[in-house]
N, C-alpha and C positions, 0 to 999 in steps of 0.2 A: 505545400510552399515553405522552401526553406530559406531563410535568410541568415544570414551571420553579419553580427554588427558590432561596431567598436572593438577593432582591434585596436589596442592601444600598441602595442608593437611588435613586431614580427622577424623572426631571421629564417633565412629558407635556405638551406642544401641541399641540392638535387633532388628527391623525390620526399624529403621532410622539412614538414615547416612547425618551427615552436612560436607559440604564440600565445600572448602575457595580455590576461585580463578580458576572456572575449566573451560575447555574449550570443548564444545560438534562441533563434525564437521559431517555430512551426508555426504556421497557420490553417486552420481549418477551409473549405471551400467558399464560406460565406467570408472569408477576411477576418474571423476574430481568432485570436490566439489561441493554441492549442495547446503547448507549452514551451516554457521558454527557462535555456540553461545556462549559469553563471558560472566562470570556472577562475581559479586564478590563474591556471596555467592550462594550455593544449598542446599536444602533440598530433600533428597531423602527416600521416602517411597517406600512400594511394590508395590503400586498401581501407583504410582503416582510422580511428584515432582515439587518442585517448585522454582525459584531466584529470587534475587535484583540485581536491575541495571545492567538489560540486554543489551549487546550488537549486533545485530545481522545483520551478513552481508550476501547477498543474491547473488547467482550467476545464471550465466546463462552458459551453455555449458565452464565451469570452470572460468571465467571471471566475477569479483564482479562488481552487477547491483544498487545494492539497500543495502542501510546502517540504521537500525535501535536503535532507542534507546529509551529502557523504562525502569523506577522503578523496574517493575513487570514483572513476566514470569512462566507460568505455565504449564503443560506439560505431556503428558500419559506417562507410566511405560517407552516406548522406545522413547521416546521425537520424535516419528514421527507425532504427532498433537499437536501442543502449543497454547500459547494464551498470547499477549502482552496487560498489564494491566497498569491502574492509570496515563494514558496521556504517549505519546508518540510523538518521533520527529523523523527526517531523512531524506534522501536526497539520489539521484541517477535517473539516465537519464533524466537529466538537472532540474528536482524540488528537490524542499526542502518542505517539508510538515509536518503535525502536525495530531492525530487524536485522540479521545479518547480510544480507543480499536485498537487490529488485530488480528487476528489468520491465521495461518496456516494450510492450507487443500489441498496441490496440490500448491496453491498459497495463494499471501495475500490477504487477506481480510480486510478491511480498514474499520472500524465505527467510524461518524462523524467527516469526513475526510475533509483536509484544503490545499489549496496546492499554491506555483507560481513557475511558471518557463515556459521558452517558451513563452514567453510574453503572458503569461494566468493567471489568479487565480482563484482558482476551488474551488466549498464548494460541498458536497455531504452527502447526510446523510451514503452513503455506497458506496466504488471504491474498485474492483477486478483488482488486478495489476498481468498480466502473465510476467514471469520476461524474456519472451521475448521480453517483451514490449508494449505489449497491455493493456493499462486501462480502464475501464469497471467503467462508473459511473450512480449512479443511486438517482435520487429526488437531482438532482443538478444544482446548480446556478456557473456561468461559465460569467468571463469579458475576453474578448479576441477583439482586436482594439478596435472598437467604438461601440461594443455588447456589451448588459449584456443578455445571454439566460436563460432559465430557461428551464426544462425539465426531463421528467419522466426515460429516457435513454437515455444514450450516451457512443461515444468509441472514445479515442482518439490512434491512432495509424501513430507515425510519417511520414510526417507532418500532417496529415488529423483531424481534428476533426468532428463528424458527431452525429446527434442527431434525436430523432423521437419526433412529436409530442412538437414542439418546441416554445416558447415563445420569442421573440427579442426583446428588447427597443433599441433604437438612438434616442435620444435626446426626440424629439417630436412624435418619430413613433413607432407603434407597429406592429409587423408582428406579424403572428399567421401561421406555416406551419406544414406539415405534415412530412417533412426531410429537415435536413440542412445540410450542407456542408461547412467548412473553412480552408481552405489550410493556415496553417503557413509558416511565410516568404514571402508570395506572397500578403496577407492579401485579400487574394479573397473569398468571401463567395457565396454561392447560395443556394436559396431555392426552395423549391418544393412544389406545392399545398399549396401558400401561400394566408392570405387574408391581405391586410394593410388597417389599421387602423391611422389616426394622432388622439395624445391625449390631450384633454385639456389643 
């Protein structure tokens, strides 16, 4: 269900409309907000729309979980799939983050992702954020506790960080492992199929 609310002013020409300070809300089947977008300016055509200075709030079970701000947003004509671009920043679920761009396709997908929070520093070529709290990381580097980790795929579900085919560095030690687990709050790490090499 899509609702466009609070149109402060609108000027329409043929098939294009320019809206100032619009507010866009999408609800789930239970009538709870799923996401909300506020803009300074929106330009709508028959096929799509674009906006400036967007603020997006994402909800899980009706409660706000993530807030994202970006200079530019574009979307399909119904606003069901949208893209944030030109650099963005946000916060939620204990993290602050930045990204080059992001898009919504049933979950928030961020490219050029960098984040801090939960005593971790994260960088990833791509991050996929489920509103339930799961954060998937692709081609990532993570600093957590005394470790610097590099891996092609990992997942964070509070309080557990897991990764496959991981390379972990601590001082002069290099650990290559098939699988890695780290429990935040306990500072407890587990390596499976590990090979330890002392670096020169």
